[in-house]
TORLUMMAR-229832 format. One line per 8 residues: number of its first residue (from 1); for each residue x, y, z of C-alpha. Coordinates in steps of 0.5 Angstrom, whole numbers, plus 2048, in hexadecimal, padded with zeros to 3 digits. Layout:
N
NUM = X/Y/Z ~ ... .
REM end
This chain:
496
1 = 832/794/803 ~ 82B/795/803 ~ 82A/795/80A ~ 82F/79B/80B ~ 82B/79F/806 ~ 825/79E/80A ~ 829/7A0/810 ~ 82B/7A6/80C .
9 = 824/7A8/80A ~ 821/7A7/811 ~ 827/7AB/814 ~ 825/7B1/80F ~ 81E/7B0/811 ~ 81F/7B0/818 ~ 824/7B6/817 ~ 81F/7BA/814 .
17 = 81A/7B8/819 ~ 81F/7BB/81E ~ 81F/7C2/81A ~ 818/7C2/81A ~ 817/7C1/822 ~ 81D/7C6/823 ~ 819/7CB/81F ~ 813/7CA/822 .
25 = 815/7CA/829 ~ 81A/7D0/829 ~ 819/7D3/822 ~ 820/7D4/820 ~ 824/7CF/81C ~ 82C/7CF/81B ~ 82D/7CE/814 ~ 834/7CD/810 .
33 = 837/7D2/80C ~ 838/7D1/805 ~ 83F/7D3/804 ~ 841/7D7/7FD ~ 83A/7D6/7FA ~ 83A/7D9/7F3 ~ 835/7D9/7ED ~ 838/7D4/7E9 .
41 = 838/7CE/7EF ~ 832/7CA/7EE ~ 82C/7C9/7F3 ~ 82E/7C2/7F5 ~ 835/7C4/7F6 ~ 833/7CA/7FB ~ 82F/7C6/7FF ~ 833/7C0/7FF .
49 = 838/7C4/803 ~ 834/7C3/809 ~ 837/7BC/80B ~ 830/7BB/80E ~ 82C/7BC/808 ~ 828/7B6/806 ~ 824/7B7/7FF ~ 81F/7B1/801 .
57 = 81C/7B5/806 ~ 819/7B9/800 ~ 815/7B5/7FC ~ 812/7B6/7F6 ~ 80A/7B7/7F6 ~ 807/7B9/7EF ~ 800/7BB/7F2 ~ 804/7C0/7F6 .
65 = 805/7C7/7F3 ~ 808/7CB/7F8 ~ 80F/7CE/7F9 ~ 812/7CE/800 ~ 819/7D2/802 ~ 81E/7CD/805 ~ 824/7D1/805 ~ 828/7D7/804 .
73 = 82F/7D9/802 ~ 833/7DF/801 ~ 838/7DF/7FC ~ 840/7E2/7FC ~ 83D/7E7/7F7 ~ 838/7EA/7FC ~ 832/7E6/7F9 ~ 82C/7E2/7FC .
81 = 82A/7DC/7FA ~ 823/7D8/7FC ~ 823/7D1/7FB ~ 81C/7CE/7FB ~ 818/7C7/7FB ~ 813/7C6/7F6 ~ 810/7BF/7F6 ~ 80C/7BF/7EF .
89 = 813/7C2/7EC ~ 814/7BB/7E8 ~ 80D/7BB/7E5 ~ 80B/7C2/7E5 ~ 810/7C7/7E4 ~ 810/7CD/7E8 ~ 814/7D4/7E9 ~ 813/7D8/7EF .
97 = 813/7DF/7ED ~ 813/7E4/7F3 ~ 814/7E4/7FB ~ 811/7E8/800 ~ 817/7EA/805 ~ 819/7EF/80A ~ 820/7F0/80C ~ 81E/7F1/813 .
105 = 81D/7EC/819 ~ 817/7F1/81B ~ 812/7ED/816 ~ 80E/7E7/818 ~ 80C/7E8/820 ~ 809/7EC/825 ~ 80B/7F3/826 ~ 80B/7F8/82B .
113 = 805/7FD/829 ~ 80A/803/828 ~ 80F/7FF/825 ~ 811/803/81E ~ 813/800/818 ~ 817/804/813 ~ 817/803/80B ~ 81D/7FF/80C .
121 = 819/7FA/810 ~ 813/7F9/80B ~ 813/7F3/807 ~ 814/7F3/7FF ~ 813/7EF/7F9 ~ 819/7EC/7F7 ~ 819/7E9/7F0 ~ 81D/7E2/7EF .
129 = 821/7E0/7EA ~ 821/7D8/7E8 ~ 828/7D5/7E8 ~ 828/7CD/7E9 ~ 823/7C8/7EB ~ 824/7C0/7EC ~ 81E/7BC/7EE ~ 81A/7C0/7F3 .
137 = 81F/7C5/7F5 ~ 820/7CC/7F1 ~ 825/7D1/7F2 ~ 824/7D9/7F1 ~ 827/7DF/7F2 ~ 824/7E5/7F5 ~ 824/7EB/7F0 ~ 826/7F2/7F2 .
145 = 829/7F0/7F9 ~ 830/7F1/7FC ~ 832/7EE/802 ~ 833/7F2/808 ~ 83A/7F3/80B ~ 837/7F3/812 ~ 839/7ED/816 ~ 832/7EB/817 .
153 = 82D/7EB/811 ~ 826/7E9/811 ~ 822/7E6/80C ~ 81A/7E6/80E ~ 817/7E2/809 ~ 80F/7E2/809 ~ 80D/7DF/803 ~ 80F/7DD/7FC .
161 = 80B/7DD/7F5 ~ 80B/7DA/7EF ~ 806/7DB/7E9 ~ 7FF/7D9/7E9 ~ 7FE/7D3/7E5 ~ 7F7/7D1/7E1 ~ 7F4/7CA/7E3 ~ 7F9/7CA/7E9 .
169 = 7F7/7D0/7ED ~ 7F0/7D2/7EF ~ 7EC/7D7/7EB ~ 7EA/7DE/7EE ~ 7E3/7DD/7EC ~ 7E2/7E5/7EB ~ 7E5/7EA/7E7 ~ 7EC/7EA/7E9 .
177 = 7F2/7E7/7E6 ~ 7F6/7E3/7EA ~ 7FE/7E4/7E9 ~ 802/7E0/7EE ~ 801/7DB/7F4 ~ 804/7DC/7FA ~ 807/7D7/7FF ~ 808/7D8/806 .
185 = 810/7D8/809 ~ 810/7DB/80F ~ 817/7DB/811 ~ 81C/7DF/813 ~ 823/7DE/811 ~ 829/7E1/815 ~ 830/7E1/812 ~ 836/7E2/816 .
193 = 83D/7E4/815 ~ 842/7E2/81A ~ 84A/7E2/819 ~ 848/7E1/811 ~ 843/7DB/812 ~ 83C/7DC/810 ~ 837/7D8/814 ~ 82F/7D8/813 .
201 = 829/7D7/818 ~ 822/7D6/816 ~ 81C/7D8/81B ~ 815/7D7/819 ~ 811/7DE/818 ~ 809/7DF/818 ~ 806/7E1/812 ~ 7FF/7E3/810 .
209 = 7FB/7E0/80A ~ 7F7/7E5/806 ~ 7F1/7E1/804 ~ 7ED/7E2/7FD ~ 7F0/7E9/7FB ~ 7EC/7ED/7F6 ~ 7EE/7F3/7F3 ~ 7EA/7F8/7EF .
217 = 7E9/800/7EE ~ 7E4/805/7EF ~ 7E4/80B/7EA ~ 7E2/812/7EC ~ 7E1/819/7E8 ~ 7E6/81F/7E9 ~ 7E1/824/7E7 ~ 7DF/827/7E0 .
225 = 7E5/828/7DC ~ 7E6/829/7D5 ~ 7EB/823/7D5 ~ 7E8/81F/7DA ~ 7EB/81B/7E0 ~ 7E9/816/7E4 ~ 7EC/813/7EB ~ 7ED/80B/7EB .
233 = 7ED/809/7F2 ~ 7F1/802/7F3 ~ 7EF/7FD/7F8 ~ 7F0/7F6/7FB ~ 7EB/7F2/7FF ~ 7ED/7EC/803 ~ 7EC/7E8/809 ~ 7F1/7E4/80D .
241 = 7F3/7DE/812 ~ 7F3/7E3/818 ~ 7EE/7E6/81C ~ 7F0/7ED/81B ~ 7ED/7F2/820 ~ 7F0/7F8/81D ~ 7F4/7F9/817 ~ 7FA/7FE/818 .
249 = 7FE/7FE/812 ~ 800/7FA/80B ~ 805/7FA/806 ~ 802/7F9/7FF ~ 806/7F7/7F8 ~ 803/7F8/7F1 ~ 805/7F9/7EA ~ 803/800/7E6 .
257 = 804/802/7DF ~ 801/807/7DB ~ 7FC/805/7D6 ~ 7F8/809/7D0 ~ 7F3/807/7CB ~ 7F0/80B/7C5 ~ 7E9/80A/7C3 ~ 7E6/80D/7BC .
265 = 7E5/80B/7B5 ~ 7EA/806/7B3 ~ 7ED/805/7BA ~ 7ED/7FF/7BE ~ 7ED/802/7C5 ~ 7F2/7FC/7C6 ~ 7F6/7FF/7CC ~ 7FE/800/7CC .
273 = 802/7FF/7D2 ~ 808/803/7D5 ~ 80E/7FF/7D9 ~ 80B/7FC/7DF ~ 80E/7FF/7E6 ~ 80D/7FB/7ED ~ 80B/7FF/7F2 ~ 80B/7FE/7FA .
281 = 807/802/7FF ~ 806/803/806 ~ 7FF/804/809 ~ 7FC/806/810 ~ 7F6/808/813 ~ 7F7/80F/813 ~ 7F8/810/80C ~ 7F2/813/807 .
289 = 7F2/812/800 ~ 7ED/816/7FB ~ 7EC/819/7F4 ~ 7EF/820/7F2 ~ 7E8/822/7F0 ~ 7EB/828/7ED ~ 7E6/82A/7E7 ~ 7E1/82E/7E7 .
297 = 7DB/82D/7EC ~ 7E0/828/7EF ~ 7DD/828/7F5 ~ 7D7/824/7F3 ~ 7DC/81E/7F2 ~ 7E1/81F/7F7 ~ 7E2/819/7FB ~ 7E7/816/801 .
305 = 7E8/80F/804 ~ 7ED/80C/809 ~ 7F3/808/806 ~ 7F1/802/80B ~ 7E9/800/80C ~ 7E5/7FA/80F ~ 7E1/7F7/809 ~ 7DB/7FA/80D .
313 = 7DE/801/80D ~ 7DF/800/805 ~ 7D8/7FE/804 ~ 7D5/803/808 ~ 7D9/808/804 ~ 7D8/805/7FD ~ 7D3/800/7FD ~ 7CE/805/7F9 .
321 = 7D2/805/7F3 ~ 7D5/7FE/7F3 ~ 7D3/7FA/7ED ~ 7D0/7F3/7F0 ~ 7D6/7EF/7ED ~ 7DA/7F3/7F1 ~ 7D6/7F2/7F7 ~ 7D6/7EB/7F6 .
329 = 7DE/7EA/7F5 ~ 7DF/7EE/7FC ~ 7DA/7E9/800 ~ 7DE/7E6/805 ~ 7E4/7EB/805 ~ 7E6/7EE/80C ~ 7EA/7F4/80A ~ 7EC/7F9/804 .
337 = 7F2/7FD/803 ~ 7F1/803/7FE ~ 7F8/803/7FC ~ 7F9/808/7F7 ~ 7F5/80D/7F2 ~ 7F7/80E/7EB ~ 7F4/813/7E5 ~ 7F0/811/7DF .
345 = 7F0/817/7DA ~ 7EC/818/7D3 ~ 7EE/81C/7CD ~ 7E9/81D/7C7 ~ 7EB/81F/7C0 ~ 7E6/81F/7BA ~ 7E8/818/7B8 ~ 7EA/815/7BE .
353 = 7EA/814/7C6 ~ 7F0/812/7CA ~ 7EF/80F/7D1 ~ 7F6/80F/7D5 ~ 7F6/80B/7DC ~ 7FA/807/7E1 ~ 7FA/800/7E0 ~ 7FA/7FC/7E7 .
361 = 7FC/7F5/7E8 ~ 7FF/7F0/7EC ~ 7FD/7F2/7F3 ~ 7FF/7EF/7F9 ~ 7FF/7F0/801 ~ 806/7EF/804 ~ 805/7F1/80B ~ 800/7F2/810 .
369 = 801/7F6/817 ~ 7FA/7F4/81B ~ 7F7/7F4/822 ~ 7F5/7ED/825 ~ 7F2/7EC/82C ~ 7F6/7F3/82E ~ 7FD/7F0/82B ~ 800/7F3/825 .
377 = 803/7EF/81F ~ 807/7F1/819 ~ 807/7EB/815 ~ 809/7EA/80E ~ 803/7E8/809 ~ 802/7E2/804 ~ 7FE/7E5/7FF ~ 7FD/7E3/7F8 .
385 = 7FD/7E8/7F2 ~ 7F7/7EA/7EF ~ 7F5/7EF/7E9 ~ 7EF/7F4/7E9 ~ 7EA/7F4/7E4 ~ 7EB/7F9/7DE ~ 7E4/7FC/7E0 ~ 7E2/800/7E6 .
393 = 7DE/7FD/7EC ~ 7D9/802/7EC ~ 7D5/803/7E5 ~ 7D3/80A/7E7 ~ 7D8/810/7E9 ~ 7D6/812/7F0 ~ 7D4/819/7F2 ~ 7D3/81C/7F9 .
401 = 7CD/820/7FB ~ 7D1/826/7FE ~ 7CF/82D/7FC ~ 7D3/832/7F9 ~ 7D3/837/7FF ~ 7D5/831/804 ~ 7DB/830/7FF ~ 7DC/837/7FF .
409 = 7DC/837/807 ~ 7E1/831/807 ~ 7E6/835/802 ~ 7E6/83B/807 ~ 7E7/837/80D ~ 7ED/833/809 ~ 7F0/83A/807 ~ 7F0/83D/80E .
417 = 7F3/836/811 ~ 7F8/836/80C ~ 7F6/830/809 ~ 7F3/832/802 ~ 7F6/831/7FB ~ 7F6/836/7F5 ~ 7EF/834/7F3 ~ 7EC/834/7FA .
425 = 7F0/83B/7FC ~ 7ED/83E/7F5 ~ 7E6/83C/7F7 ~ 7E6/83F/7FE ~ 7E9/846/7FC ~ 7E4/846/7F6 ~ 7DE/845/7FB ~ 7E1/84A/800 .
433 = 7E1/84F/7FB ~ 7DA/84E/7F8 ~ 7D8/84E/7FF ~ 7DB/855/801 ~ 7D8/858/7FA ~ 7D1/855/7FA ~ 7D0/856/802 ~ 7D0/85E/801 .
441 = 7CC/85E/7FB ~ 7C7/859/7FE ~ 7C7/85E/804 ~ 7C6/864/800 ~ 7C0/861/7FC ~ 7BD/85F/802 ~ 7BD/866/805 ~ 7BA/869/7FF .
449 = 7B4/864/7FF ~ 7B3/864/807 ~ 7B5/86B/80A ~ 7B4/868/811 ~ 7BA/863/80F ~ 7BE/868/80C ~ 7BD/86C/813 ~ 7BF/866/817 .
457 = 7C5/865/813 ~ 7C7/86C/813 ~ 7C7/86B/81B ~ 7CB/865/81B ~ 7D0/868/816 ~ 7D1/86E/81A ~ 7D2/86A/820 ~ 7D7/866/81D .
465 = 7DA/86C/81A ~ 7DA/86F/821 ~ 7DD/869/824 ~ 7E2/868/81F ~ 7E5/870/820 ~ 7E5/86E/828 ~ 7E9/868/827 ~ 7EE/86C/822 .
473 = 7EF/871/827 ~ 7F0/86C/82C ~ 7F5/869/828 ~ 7F8/870/826 ~ 7F9/872/82E ~ 7FC/86B/82F ~ 801/86B/82A ~ 803/873/82C .
481 = 803/871/833 ~ 80B/86F/833 ~ 80D/875/82F ~ 809/87A/833 ~ 80D/877/839 ~ 814/877/836 ~ 812/87F/834 ~ 810/880/83B .
489 = 817/87D/83E ~ 81B/881/839 ~ 817/887/83B ~ 819/886/842 ~ 820/884/841 ~ 821/88B/83D ~ 81D/88F/843 ~ 817/891/83F .
REM end
């Protein structure tokens, strides 16, 4: 009896080894279907529907706090379940919280340079609901996902998250807070329905590890206002385990919530927060961000920046305003994503000052598209979640050295190019009117003070007037020419 059990275990290990070799050699493994799976069946009950499943191939390990995806399954109700192997589960209870997943096969491979990726192809963060566990195995429901009615369905999972644990996971070592830890999955699961029967295949996919991510924000003034506003520029900086030559595009996820705090006599200044909202943005190398600078003398505080920057570009632009601690935490970073801007405002009364702003937290990178050795890759990211500090990374509000007339000229150029906003249009119109009014006055004063100058100006204006009259006469002759021809033709017909 004992020898039979040993043989069964050896067979299970051998079968697992064959699956691994098959995955490495061909990149695709055919998996069994989980028929009629529901929320109410246990994790082990579902896994054991596979006759080749061997639980002993997944040993417990109290020192391994990772979470690994081993299978997925669709339910008869259109739900998607994820099954995990969690080695330390018996001694350290862990719960997976989210997965980074795309519903396309395009992610995780080399792509053509001109290959387009639609919004539906991009990865999203899906929250997970814990359903059941047994030993080192856990079962989760993917929230807010309805299984497609297409005959072939893709589940391209790049990474899976769990909460960061003090004493187990590494500290950030800077002013960031680490919210969650990501573990690589790098698998494309394909569900196929034929004649009412669902089969699964699994293919290994490449991922990119986001190393040492740090988040922060810079504060910019919008110019003088009675109720002042500032622009907060939010960024995430990082390095990767790939040597990237050029970063083309990226997807970033973060959580935002409105916040306010009141300061004054008897007020604590404790922040009050609104409802958190998860946001996901796509950045590319052609996008530019900036602050509104819509207050008085806003030209002195107007700044723009590229959404995607190398760390050298970022430091060349901001290095003179960054604090020493900010420069230190950016040490070793390769890339910076300026993923959003939010407004900060202040309202003062005789008894209190109220500051309103947007709190940004749980920043993570979902995808990077980049060039390496003249090849383009579009890979799902494995990125821990981090939260920026409460204070900006620049101790002083930056100002530029642009002169007023440089600003006016830019406004006029934008006006005639059709790119001006309301404030720029107003500035340009006022500047033109001022010039039209001041120029004759200046000429008159100079003519009275310097008679010779007045004589020269008189000759110039006489010449300009003569040319203007000549041009008008020419235009009038040109306009009248067709009518004269028609009149001559009519007279000829009448025999006049």
